[in-house]
SEMARFI-216453 format. One record per residue (C-alpha): residue in one letter; x, y, z; residue number from 1. Coordinates in Angstrom, 1 decimal, decimal comma. Layout:
BEGIN
  type       u       v       w  seq
     A       X       Y       Z  NUM
...
REM end
This chain:
BEGIN
  type       u       v       w  seq
     M    -4,9   -52,8   -23,8    1
     D    -5,0   -49,3   -25,3    2
     Q    -7,2   -47,9   -22,6    3
     E    -4,9   -49,4   -19,7    4
     N    -1,9   -47,6   -21,6    5
     D    -3,9   -44,2   -21,8    6
     K    -4,7   -44,6   -18,4    7
     R    -1,0   -45,1   -17,1    8
     A     0,2   -42,3   -19,5    9
     L    -2,3   -39,8   -18,0   10
     N    -1,6   -40,9   -14,4   11
     H     2,0   -40,5   -15,3   12
     I     1,7   -37,0   -16,6   13
     I    -0,3   -35,9   -13,5   14
     T     2,4   -37,3   -11,1   15
     D     4,9   -35,3   -13,1   16
     M     2,8   -32,2   -12,9   17
     T     2,2   -32,8    -9,1   18
     S     5,9   -33,0    -8,6   19
     V     6,9   -29,9   -10,4   20
     V     4,0   -27,8    -8,7   21
     T     5,2   -29,2    -5,3   22
     N     8,9   -28,2    -5,7   23
     S     7,7   -24,8    -7,0   24
     K     5,4   -24,3    -3,9   25
     D     8,5   -25,2    -1,5   26
     E    10,7   -22,8    -3,3   27
     I     8,3   -20,0    -3,1   28
     F     7,6   -20,7     0,7   29
     N    11,2   -20,8     1,2   30
     I    11,6   -17,4    -0,2   31
     G     8,8   -15,9     1,8   32
     E    10,2   -17,2     5,0   33
     Q    13,6   -15,7     4,2   34
     S    11,8   -12,4     3,2   35
     R     9,8   -12,6     6,6   36
     Q    13,0   -13,0     8,5   37
     E    14,6   -10,1     6,8   38
     L    11,3    -8,0     7,3   39
     E    11,4    -8,7    11,1   40
     Q    15,1    -7,7    11,2   41
     L    14,5    -4,6     9,3   42
     K    11,5    -3,8    11,6   43
     Q    13,7    -4,0    14,7   44
     E    16,5    -2,1    13,1   45
     L    13,9     0,6    12,4   46
     E    12,8     0,9    16,0   47
     V    16,3     1,3    17,2   48
     V    17,1     4,0    14,6   49
     K    13,7     5,8    15,7   50
     K    15,0     5,6    19,2   51
     D    18,5     6,7    18,2   52
     I    17,0     9,8    16,4   53
     I    15,2    10,9    19,5   54
     D    18,2    10,5    21,6   55
     I    20,5    12,4    19,4   56
     F    17,8    15,1    18,7   57
     E    17,6    15,8    22,5   58
     E    21,3    15,8    22,9   59
     G    21,7    18,0    19,8   60
     D    19,3    20,7    21,3   61
     S    21,3    20,5    24,6   62
     L    24,4    20,9    22,8   63
     E    22,9    23,7    20,7   64
     K    22,1    25,8    23,8   65
     K    25,8    25,5    24,8   66
     V    26,8    26,9    21,5   67
     K    24,7    29,7    21,7   68
     Q    26,0    30,4    25,3   69
     Y    29,6    30,4    23,8   70
     R    28,7    32,5    21,1   71
     L    27,7    35,1    23,4   72
     R    30,7    34,8    25,3   73
     L    32,7    35,2    22,3   74
     A    30,9    38,4    21,3   75
     E    31,6    39,7    24,6   76
     V    35,3    39,0    24,4   77
     S    35,4    40,5    21,0   78
     Q    33,8    43,7    22,2   79
     N    36,1    44,2    25,1   80
     F    39,2    42,5    23,7   81
     D    41,8    44,5    25,8   82
     Q    40,1    43,3    29,0   83
     Y    41,0    39,7    28,4   84
     T    44,5    38,1    28,4   85
     E    45,5    36,3    25,4   86
     E    45,0    33,0    27,0   87
     Q    41,7    33,8    27,9   88
     V    40,9    35,1    24,3   89
     R    42,4    32,0    22,7   90
     Q    40,5    29,6    25,5   91
     V    37,0    31,2    24,4   92
     Y    37,8    30,8    20,7   93
     Q    38,8    27,2    21,1   94
     D    36,0    26,3    23,2   95
     T    33,7    27,9    20,9   96
     H    35,1    26,0    17,8   97
     E    34,9    22,8    19,6   98
     F    31,2    22,9    20,7   99
     Q    30,3    24,3    16,9  100
     S    32,3    21,1    15,5  101
     K    30,5    18,6    18,0  102
     L    27,3    20,2    17,0  103
     F    28,1    20,0    13,2  104
     I    29,1    16,3    13,7  105
     M    25,8    15,5    15,8  106
     R    23,6    17,2    13,1  107
     E    25,3    15,1    10,3  108
     K    24,7    12,0    12,3  109
     E    21,1    12,9    12,7  110
     D    20,8    13,4     9,1  111
     Q    22,2    10,1     8,4  112
     L    19,9     8,4    10,9  113
     R    17,0    10,1     9,1  114
     R    18,1     9,0     5,7  115
     R    18,6     5,4     7,2  116
     R    15,1     5,4     8,4  117
     S    13,7     6,3     5,1  118
     E    15,7     3,5     3,5  119
     L    14,3     1,0     6,0  120
     E    10,8     2,4     5,6  121
     H    10,9     1,9     1,9  122
     R    12,6    -1,6     2,1  123
     I    10,0    -2,7     4,6  124
     S     7,2    -1,4     2,2  125
     S     8,9    -3,2    -0,7  126
     I     9,4    -6,6     1,0  127
     S     5,5    -6,3     2,5  128
     Q     4,2    -6,0    -1,1  129
     S     6,5    -9,1    -2,2  130
     L     5,3   -11,0     0,7  131
     N     1,6   -10,3    -0,5  132
     R     2,3   -11,1    -3,9  133
     S     4,1   -14,5    -2,7  134
     D     1,1   -15,5    -0,3  135
     N    -1,2   -14,9    -3,2  136
     L     0,9   -17,1    -5,5  137
     L     1,2   -19,8    -2,9  138
     S    -2,7   -19,7    -2,3  139
     K    -3,1   -20,4    -6,1  140
     I    -0,4   -23,0    -6,3  141
     S    -2,1   -24,8    -3,3  142
     V    -5,4   -24,9    -5,1  143
     I    -3,7   -26,4    -8,3  144
     L    -1,8   -28,9    -6,0  145
     N    -5,0   -30,0    -4,0  146
     Y    -6,9   -30,3    -7,3  147
     L    -4,1   -32,4    -8,8  148
     T    -3,5   -34,8    -5,8  149
     D    -7,2   -35,1    -4,9  150
     D    -9,7   -34,4    -7,7  151
     F    -7,4   -36,1   -10,4  152
     K    -7,4   -39,6    -8,6  153
     D    -8,6   -42,3   -11,0  154
     V    -9,2   -39,3   -13,4  155
     Y    -9,6   -41,7   -16,3  156
     E   -12,7   -43,4   -14,8  157
     T   -14,2   -40,2   -14,0  158
     L   -13,5   -38,1   -16,9  159
     Q   -17,1   -37,6   -18,0  160
     S   -18,1   -36,0   -15,0  161
     A   -14,7   -33,9   -14,3  162
     K   -15,9   -30,8   -15,8  163
     E   -18,9   -30,7   -13,3  164
     K   -16,7   -31,4   -10,2  165
     Q   -14,1   -29,1   -11,2  166
     A   -16,0   -25,9   -10,7  167
     F   -17,4   -27,2    -7,4  168
     G   -14,0   -28,5    -6,0  169
     L   -12,1   -25,6    -7,2  170
     K   -14,3   -23,1    -5,4  171
     I   -14,4   -25,1    -2,3  172
     I   -10,6   -25,4    -2,1  173
     D   -10,0   -21,7    -3,2  174
     A   -12,3   -20,6    -0,5  175
     Q   -10,6   -22,6     2,2  176
     E    -7,2   -21,7     1,3  177
     E    -8,3   -18,0     0,9  178
     E   -10,0   -18,1     4,3  179
     R    -6,7   -19,6     6,0  180
     R    -4,6   -16,9     4,1  181
     R    -7,1   -14,2     5,3  182
     L    -6,9   -15,4     8,9  183
     S    -3,1   -15,8     9,0  184
     R    -2,9   -12,1     7,5  185
     E    -5,4   -10,7     9,7  186
     I    -3,7   -12,1    13,0  187
     H    -0,4   -11,0    11,5  188
     D    -1,3    -7,6    10,8  189
     G    -3,6    -7,3    13,7  190
     P    -3,2    -8,7    17,2  191
     A     0,4    -9,8    16,5  192
     Q     1,6    -6,3    15,3  193
     M    -0,4    -4,6    18,2  194
     L     1,4    -6,7    20,7  195
     A     4,7    -6,4    19,4  196
     N     4,1    -2,5    19,6  197
     V     2,8    -3,0    23,1  198
     M     6,3    -4,6    23,9  199
     L     8,1    -1,7    22,2  200
     R     6,0     0,8    24,3  201
     S     6,7    -1,3    27,6  202
     D    10,5    -0,5    26,7  203
     L     9,9     3,0    26,4  204
     V     8,0     3,7    29,6  205
     E    11,0     3,4    31,9  206
     R    13,1     5,5    29,6  207
     T    10,4     7,8    29,5  208
     F     9,9     8,1    33,3  209
     D    13,6     8,6    33,9  210
     K    14,0    11,2    31,0  211
     R    10,5    13,0    31,1  212
     G     8,8    12,4    34,3  213
     V     6,0    10,7    35,8  214
     D     3,2    12,5    33,7  215
     E     4,6    11,4    30,2  216
     A     5,3     7,8    31,7  217
     K     1,6     7,8    32,3  218
     N     0,8     9,0    29,0  219
     E     2,8     6,0    27,4  220
     I     0,9     3,5    29,7  221
     R    -2,3     4,9    28,5  222
     H    -1,2     4,4    24,9  223
     M    -0,4     0,8    25,8  224
     K    -3,8     0,4    27,3  225
     D    -5,4     1,4    24,2  226
     M    -3,3    -0,8    22,1  227
     V    -4,2    -3,7    24,5  228
     K    -7,8    -2,8    24,0  229
     S    -7,5    -2,7    20,1  230
     A    -5,8    -6,2    20,1  231
     L    -8,5    -7,5    22,2  232
     Y   -10,9    -6,2    20,0  233
     E    -9,2    -7,6    16,9  234
     V    -8,9   -11,1    18,5  235
     R   -12,7   -10,9    19,3  236
     R   -13,5    -9,9    15,9  237
     I   -11,3   -12,7    14,0  238
     I   -13,2   -15,3    16,5  239
     Y   -16,4   -13,7    15,5  240
     D   -15,5   -13,8    11,9  241
     L   -14,8   -17,5    12,0  242
     R   -18,3   -18,3    12,9  243
     P   -20,7   -15,9    15,0  244
     M   -22,4   -18,3    17,3  245
     A   -25,4   -16,0    17,4  246
     L   -26,1   -16,7    13,7  247
     D   -27,3   -20,3    14,7  248
     D   -29,2   -19,3    17,5  249
     L   -30,8   -15,9    16,8  250
     G   -30,7   -15,7    13,1  251
     L   -29,7   -13,1    10,5  252
     I   -31,3    -9,7    11,4  253
     P   -30,5    -9,9    15,2  254
     T   -26,8   -11,2    14,5  255
     L   -26,3    -8,3    12,1  256
     K   -27,9    -5,8    14,5  257
     K   -25,5    -7,1    17,4  258
     Y   -22,4    -7,0    14,8  259
     L   -23,1    -3,6    13,5  260
     A   -23,5    -2,2    16,9  261
     T   -20,1    -3,7    18,0  262
     V   -18,5    -2,1    14,9  263
     E   -20,2     1,2    15,6  264
     E   -18,9     1,1    19,3  265
     H   -15,1     0,3    18,2  266
     Y   -15,3     2,9    15,6  267
     E   -16,7     5,9    17,6  268
     D   -16,5     8,6    14,6  269
     T   -18,9     6,2    12,6  270
     E   -22,5     6,2    12,6  271
     I   -24,1     2,9    11,3  272
     R   -28,0     2,9    10,2  273
     F   -29,5    -0,5     9,8  274
     L   -33,0    -1,1     8,3  275
     S   -34,5    -4,5     7,3  276
     E   -37,9    -5,4     5,8  277
     G   -39,8    -8,7     5,0  278
     F   -37,6   -11,0     7,2  279
     D   -40,6   -12,7     9,1  280
     K   -39,0   -16,2     9,0  281
     R   -35,5   -17,7     9,4  282
     L   -33,5   -18,3     6,0  283
     P   -31,7   -21,6     5,2  284
     T   -28,4   -21,7     6,7  285
     Q   -26,6   -21,0     3,6  286
     Y   -28,3   -18,1     2,8  287
     E   -27,9   -16,5     6,4  288
     T   -24,4   -17,2     6,3  289
     A   -23,7   -15,8     3,0  290
     F   -25,6   -12,7     3,6  291
     F   -24,0   -12,0     6,9  292
     R   -20,4   -12,4     5,2  293
     L   -21,4   -10,1     2,5  294
     V   -22,8    -7,2     4,8  295
     Q   -19,6    -8,0     7,1  296
     E   -17,2    -7,5     4,2  297
     A   -18,9    -4,3     2,8  298
     V   -19,2    -2,8     6,2  299
     Q   -15,3    -3,5     7,0  300
     N   -14,3    -2,1     3,7  301
     A   -16,3     1,3     4,6  302
     V   -14,8     1,6     8,2  303
     K   -11,1     0,5     7,3  304
     H   -10,4     1,9     3,8  305
     A   -13,3     4,5     3,0  306
     N   -12,9     6,6     6,4  307
     A   -16,8     6,9     6,4  308
     S   -18,7     8,7     8,9  309
     I   -22,2     7,4     7,8  310
     I   -22,7     3,9     6,9  311
     E   -26,4     2,7     5,8  312
     V   -27,2    -1,0     5,6  313
     Y   -30,7    -2,0     4,0  314
     M   -32,0    -5,4     3,7  315
     K   -35,3    -6,3     2,1  316
     K   -36,7    -9,7     1,4  317
     G   -39,5   -10,1    -1,2  318
     N   -41,3   -13,2    -2,7  319
     S   -38,6   -14,0    -5,2  320
     Q   -35,3   -12,3    -4,1  321
     I   -33,3   -10,6    -1,4  322
     Q   -31,8    -7,3    -1,8  323
     I   -29,0    -5,8     0,2  324
     E   -27,6    -2,2    -0,1  325
     V   -24,6    -0,9     2,0  326
     K   -23,9     2,8     1,5  327
     D   -21,1     5,1     2,8  328
     N   -20,2     8,6     2,6  329
     G   -16,4     7,8     2,5  330
     V   -13,4     8,6     0,1  331
     G   -14,6     6,1    -2,5  332
     F   -12,4     4,5    -5,2  333
     E   -11,7     3,9    -8,7  334
     L   -13,4     0,6    -9,2  335
     D   -11,2    -0,6   -12,3  336
     N    -8,1    -0,1   -10,4  337
     I    -9,2    -2,0    -7,3  338
     A   -11,6    -4,7    -8,2  339
     Q    -9,1    -7,2    -9,7  340
     S    -6,8    -6,7    -6,8  341
     S    -8,9    -6,7    -3,9  342
     F    -9,5   -10,0    -2,1  343
     G   -12,7    -8,6    -0,4  344
     I   -14,3    -7,5    -3,7  345
     L   -13,5   -10,8    -5,4  346
     G   -14,7   -12,8    -2,5  347
     M   -18,0   -10,9    -2,4  348
     K   -18,5   -11,4    -6,3  349
     E   -17,8   -15,2    -5,8  350
     R   -20,0   -15,6    -2,9  351
     V   -22,9   -13,8    -5,0  352
     E   -22,2   -15,9    -7,9  353
     M   -22,5   -19,1    -6,0  354
     L   -25,9   -17,8    -5,0  355
     N   -26,9   -16,9    -8,7  356
     G   -27,0   -13,5    -7,6  357
     K   -25,8   -10,1    -9,1  358
     I   -23,6    -7,4    -7,2  359
     D   -23,3    -3,7    -8,3  360
     I   -20,5    -1,6    -7,0  361
     Q   -21,0     2,3    -7,6  362
     T   -18,2     4,4    -6,6  363
     R   -15,8     7,0    -7,6  364
     T   -13,1     8,9    -5,9  365
     N   -14,4    11,4    -3,2  366
     T   -18,0    10,5    -3,8  367
     G   -18,6     7,5    -1,3  368
     T   -19,5     3,8    -2,3  369
     K   -22,9     2,0    -2,7  370
     V   -22,9    -1,8    -3,0  371
     I   -26,1    -3,3    -4,2  372
     I   -26,6    -7,2    -4,0  373
     K   -29,7    -9,1    -5,5  374
     V   -30,1   -12,7    -4,8  375
     P   -32,8   -14,9    -6,1  376
     L   -34,7   -17,1    -3,5  377
     T   -35,2   -20,7    -4,6  378
     K   -37,2   -23,6    -3,1  379
     Q   -33,9   -25,6    -3,3  380
REM end
């Protein structure tokens, strides 16, 4: 009887916890959606303000030329005062004052627009940071919620094995949620933003043609083509990230060569050098997938964040372990400041730990970065 009461009490506690976590998740999600809507509105307003600044700047330049002309006219009248009637002198002074007033008002409006642009950019940056924190919190809450709803079913009967299942289940759920969040973030920040910019550019082409001529319009079209090309590359890269099909067919080394060649082709200012030793036979699937992801993350960090011109990737398979080194000559970073907040680095560490390996990141500001990974090979 006591065991049955304990079981019911424990299940009741878990149910209450699940309800509280679910409500918190819904509230955070709603706040995040409101912030996203506000962010999109601010971005649209920012684009309008930028266009207005360009228009008023051009109009101000035209008006400034007229003011200079009237000032010259005023100087001429002042030097030859006796040659003009009183009405002519009055008209010249009045016209000059009128254009100067218009120019002053226009420059004031331009300053107001520039201040508004700065405010919008600051607000967009602040909301984007808040959204990142919100997404991170939602991911963690989802892990907790899944753990409460799935792994805690009939928890009383499986309490003895809960510690073993906890670590395994959390890692799987966390990896799934992190992958979904990463994919959502990459689509939003990559192809979605690029396509939005293409839409804005397409609106500017017609205006550019009318105001600046054919050559400027062609230049805008070339920019649009580059954006479409980049968006297509990002879409293909995201599809490739989900599961490189060549990994199953060709194996780790040929797939890495193909991937690194594609990255090098896209980032034309970056040279990638690849060397492998000892990979005579295929590795188990879990090893090949893990090593591919590790190299992929390290290389992407180098080309996206380090501004590296040379990246060296070295892989060696020995009798008892596999060693991976990814070295770049980029800007580097302070590891203590980045390691705890970078999902890429955290993901690499977790993946290496799941393989019972070790990872060593050697870097400092302006000294480049070297990532060394050592994973033991087992028969299991």
